[in-house]
VMD Tcl script that draws the C-alpha trace (Angstrom):
set ca {
  {11.40 20.55 -9.56}
  {12.79 17.16 -8.43}
  {11.69 17.93 -4.86}
  {8.21 18.93 -6.05}
  {7.81 16.03 -8.49}
  {9.50 13.15 -6.65}
  {10.17 14.28 -3.08}
  {13.91 14.18 -3.86}
  {16.34 17.01 -3.19}
  {19.31 16.83 -5.60}
  {22.71 16.84 -3.91}
  {25.06 17.91 -6.71}
  {23.22 18.39 -10.02}
  {25.17 19.16 -13.20}
  {23.55 21.43 -15.80}
  {24.11 19.83 -19.19}
  {22.27 22.29 -21.43}
  {19.42 24.74 -21.73}
  {16.81 24.65 -24.43}
  {14.27 27.19 -25.58}
  {10.71 26.05 -26.19}
  {7.36 27.36 -27.35}
  {4.32 25.56 -25.90}
  {0.68 26.61 -25.97}
  {1.62 30.11 -27.07}
  {4.19 30.56 -24.31}
  {7.91 30.91 -24.93}
  {10.29 29.65 -22.26}
  {13.65 28.12 -21.49}
  {14.23 24.69 -19.97}
  {17.40 24.11 -17.93}
  {18.36 20.43 -17.98}
  {20.31 18.94 -15.05}
  {21.53 15.42 -14.38}
  {22.66 13.62 -11.25}
  {23.24 9.95 -10.44}
  {20.68 8.54 -8.01}
  {21.94 5.96 -5.52}
  {19.15 6.24 -2.96}
  {16.28 3.96 -2.08}
  {13.86 4.17 -5.02}
  {10.93 3.26 -2.76}
  {11.32 6.62 -0.97}
  {10.54 8.57 -4.14}
  {6.93 9.79 -4.26}
  {5.10 11.09 -7.31}
  {3.84 14.58 -6.49}
  {2.46 15.59 -9.88}
  {1.88 13.88 -13.18}
  {0.12 10.69 -14.10}
  {2.80 8.07 -13.59}
  {6.55 7.56 -13.40}
  {9.12 4.83 -13.67}
  {12.68 3.95 -14.62}
  {13.15 3.60 -18.38}
  {15.92 3.21 -20.91}
  {16.12 5.86 -23.62}
  {15.38 3.08 -26.15}
  {11.90 2.72 -24.57}
  {10.85 6.35 -25.21}
  {8.72 5.53 -28.25}
  {6.30 3.59 -26.04}
  {5.83 6.37 -23.46}
  {3.12 9.02 -23.51}
  {5.09 12.28 -23.35}
  {5.54 15.56 -25.18}
  {7.80 15.33 -28.23}
  {9.89 18.18 -26.81}
  {10.50 16.21 -23.60}
  {11.24 13.06 -25.59}
  {13.93 14.98 -27.53}
  {15.42 16.32 -24.28}
  {15.73 12.77 -22.88}
  {17.32 11.57 -26.13}
  {19.79 14.48 -25.99}
  {20.68 13.68 -22.36}
  {21.25 10.03 -23.31}
  {23.56 11.14 -26.12}
  {25.38 13.52 -23.74}
  {25.92 10.73 -21.22}
  {27.09 8.35 -23.92}
  {29.58 10.79 -25.39}
  {30.93 11.79 -21.97}
  {31.40 8.19 -20.83}
  {33.60 7.47 -23.88}
  {35.68 10.62 -23.24}
  {36.48 9.51 -19.68}
  {37.84 6.10 -20.75}
}
mol new
graphics top color blue
foreach p $ca { graphics top sphere $p radius 0.5 }
foreach p [lrange $ca 0 end-1] q [lrange $ca 1 end] { graphics top cylinder $p $q radius 0.2 }
display resetview
């Protein structure tokens, strides 16, 4: 999906959780992966969607996105926060 959406091929993604969803009468399962990105941001290219950018989780309220996706991003932010304190 990252390759299709941003022309980026993940190198070593970590699956953090999976989440079931029901959207437009269709039931599915979303697998959520994370990976640090250290590359040149100018090489990323939007393949689908309306727009993209780099945002802090605190800025989610101002973004046009599905509530389900908003919750996933909030859960990833919480996962990252809790794991960074465990490593200290």
